[in-house]
C-alpha positions, 0 to 999 in steps of 0.5 A: 499499500501507499504511504497513505496507510500509515492511518492503519496504526493511528487507532481503531479507525484506521484505513476505511477504503482503498484504491486499487488499480494497475497504477493509481498515478493514471487517476490523479482526480481520484486521488485528489478526491479520496484525499479531500473525502477521507484525508489519510484513512485511505490507501492504495493497493495495486490489482496484483496485491489487492487479492492478497490483501483481501484475505488478511485481517488488515481488511476488516475495517475496510468499508469500500474499495475504489477500483479504477481501470481504463480500456488498457485493463479489459485484457486483465478483467479476470483479475479485477472481477476476482477482487470484486468477488473477494470484497463483496464475500467480506461485505466490502462495498465496490465503487468502480471508476471507469474511463472508456470502458466497453458496456460489456466490461461494466456488465461483468463487473457488475455480476461479480458484485460491483455496486457503484459506477463512476466514469473518469474524469471524475465528475464534481461531487461524484465520488463524494455521493458514492461514498455516502451510498456506501456508508448507508448501504450497509445499515439500509440492507440490514433494516430491509432484510427482514421485511424484504424476506417476508415479501419475497414470498406471496401465498400463490403456488403458480404454475410456470410454463417455459417456451423454447424455440428449437429453431429460429422462426418456429413462433415460440414468442407468438406462442408464449404471448398468446398462451399467457393472454389466453390464460388470463382471459380463460375465467371470466369470474376469477381472472388469474393473475399472470406474468409473462417474462422474456428471457432472451436478454439480446432479441427478446420481441415480447415488447414489440409483440405487445407494443410495450415499453423497455424500462431500465429497471429491468437491467437493475433488477437482473443485475442484483437479484439478492434481495429480490422481492415483489416490489422490486419485481413489480417496479420492473414489470409493465402492464398490458391490457390494463391486467397482464404483467410483463417483464420485457427484454432489456432495452439494450443487448446484454450478454447472456451470462449477465444472470446466473442460475441463482438470478433466475431461480430467485426471479421465478420464485417471486413470480411463482408465489405471487401470480397463478401462471407464469409464462416464460419465453426462452432465448433459442441458445442454451445457456448455464441457466436453462437448467434452472428454468426447466427445473422450476417449470411445471411444463417446458414447451419445446417447440419445432417444425416438420422438417429436417432442421428441426428434427436434428436440433430436438435431438441435440437438445434431448441429448444435451439435457439428458447429459446434464441429468435434466427433467426431460419428462417435463418437455412438451413437444409442440409442432408449429405450422402443423399440416392441415386436414387437407394434407393427406400425407400429413399425419403420416410425416408427424408420425415418422418424425415422433418415432424417429426422434422417440418422443410424442408430439402431443400439441399440434399448432396450425399456421395462422397465416398473415393475421399473425404478423398483422397481430404482431405488428399492431402489438396486439394478441390474436384474441383482439383482432382474429378471434377465429384464427385457427391458431388462436383457437388451439392455443385457447384450447391448450390454455383451457386444458392448462387451466382445468388441470390446474384447477383440479390438482388445486382442489385435491390438494 
């Protein structure tokens, strides 16, 4: 540490903060602001020394660290993320001072545990405001912990229905959006509470299909789920049709590993205990948290078409799920654009496809035609613009079946 750490020997207070960087002299304004705010009660560490320091008892009194980095440090991102994780594990708050680093880097540092970000050169008063938030954060978190735990769980035992398109263009988002809307309107006497979640963090289109705004609160929710409860989830939700709650994809394209299995599990648990039905639109890419979704789901709809591309992707998916010991029995295969009554060979082709994959294709969804595109472009569910569309009718039948089974299970319980 620098000569500023003489304060460590001055009494019980000692060093309460550290700067961590490749070379703190590259951040002269940070040095000036640290001295202004903390006097001699701060020290400096190189990124190479920081990891070892955070494992020692000398770090016990440190309240926060200011990690400074610029574009030259992006190649050492693993080191910085490791330091952030160690600091967070000790309850030490992390302020990141960043100069011209990419958004992807900031996302990864957020995942590692960074809570505050300040651009460099430092705006006037920015460090002081960040320090004030850091100083009050610990007490605020402790005070909020008990009520937050109480809010996490509602009194419902909701049904989670995930939708995963095994190929591009199979209509999985159309299916998810309209299934959620049909479930919401399935019982006119006692309307179920329905939440639609778009977990495709890069190209999720639920917001487009329902003409909904994408809120910054979504990124804030996904960035820190440690204390997620219904209030924090509700702040990120938008309402469609005055009654259906929707968690849209973020406004910007984000890495799919921005969230972990634990993050996904927390969000689904809060949604499940506060809604009757939770419909999850999944990305087509297999990610490490796919397992968390299928484990939490009651039914995992896998959408495919009657072609070789779908057959091969379905086979790969089944192998991957079995290889990871995932509950493949939860998968229900949905054939999109299924052959109609006039296709005399349609049934035999479906049968051959199912036999070749050793699966049961239980749900057939017909081609909805141009009305599907019209509904999507207008941001409206099929039920409102094309109630007699054959695809809408089949989705409605499926919703009725799901609701009937759910009601019978609830009564038996």
